[in-house]
N, C-alpha and C positions, 0 to 999 in steps of 0.2 A: 117916269114920277113927275117930272118936274117941282115948282116951289112949291110946297104944302105948308103949312103954315103952323098945322096939327101933327106934323110928324115926331118924334119924336117920344120922350117922357118927361119925370114929374123931377126927375134925380137933380137937375140942376136946380130947380126952383128951393130946394132945399140946400143944397149946398153949403152956405154959410148962418142954416138955421139954428141954434144954441137952447132957443127957448122952446119949442115944440117937443112933445115927449117922445124917446123915441121908438115906442110902439105906435105912434101916430102918426111921424115923420112914414117909418118900416112899412103901413098898412097902405100911406097915402105912395109911396112908392111900385111898392106890390100889385097894389090894382093900375095904376099906370104903365108898368111893364106890360101888366096882362092883356088892358085893351089895346097899346101898339103894336104888340107881337101877334095879334089875334086878326086887328085891322093891316096891317101893313106886310105881314111875312104868311103869305097864304098856303105857303106850303108845309107847311107845321100845323098839324092834329091835334088834340087836346090837349092845349098847353097849361103847363101852369107853372107856375113862377113862387117863390121861397126866398124871400129875403131877409137877410142875418146883420141885426147894426151890434157890429164891439165898440168899444171906445179903447184906444190903442197907445201909448206912451213912445214917443219918440223924443230923440236926443237931439238938439239944434247946438248947433255951434253959440248963437246969438244969446239967444233966453235962456239955454240950458235945458229944460224940460218942457215937450209941446204934448197935448193932448188929443187929439184928432180920434175925428167918428169914421171904422172902415167899414163899410158896405161887402156882403159875403152876397152875392146874387146866384144862384141856380134858376135856369128851366130848360124844362124836362116836354117831350111832346112825341109825336110819331110823326114819321116824313108820310106825307097823304099819298106820293105815288106810291112807295115800297114798303109802309108799314111798319119802318125801324123805328127801335126806340131812338129816342137821341135828347145828350144831356149838353148843354153850356154850363158851365161857372167860370165866376171873375168875382176879383174884390180888388176893391181899390178904397181911397181914402177920400173925405170929404172936407170943403172948405179951407183953400179950395182943393176942390179935383187934384186929384194925382194917385197913380199907378203905384203898388208896391214893389 
């Protein structure tokens, strides 16, 4: 593949965005993921992406309570070679990005 400046999605661009509404961020990430999977993962057809954003409260030693956005991402589709349905699900915190 080499060095492709368009590879990836917009999750990182929204990582510290606290001003934009969750619905707008969710839609931007959803469309960006859909575009990236369709462009770079040619083994998967009929791609569908779902993104859910939740506010999660975490306890920290320094500041006590911290509220972060958690993204729940589900990508589904069909393997082109076998017509087998596949589903990928993951969740992670943003601002800064971290896994649960």
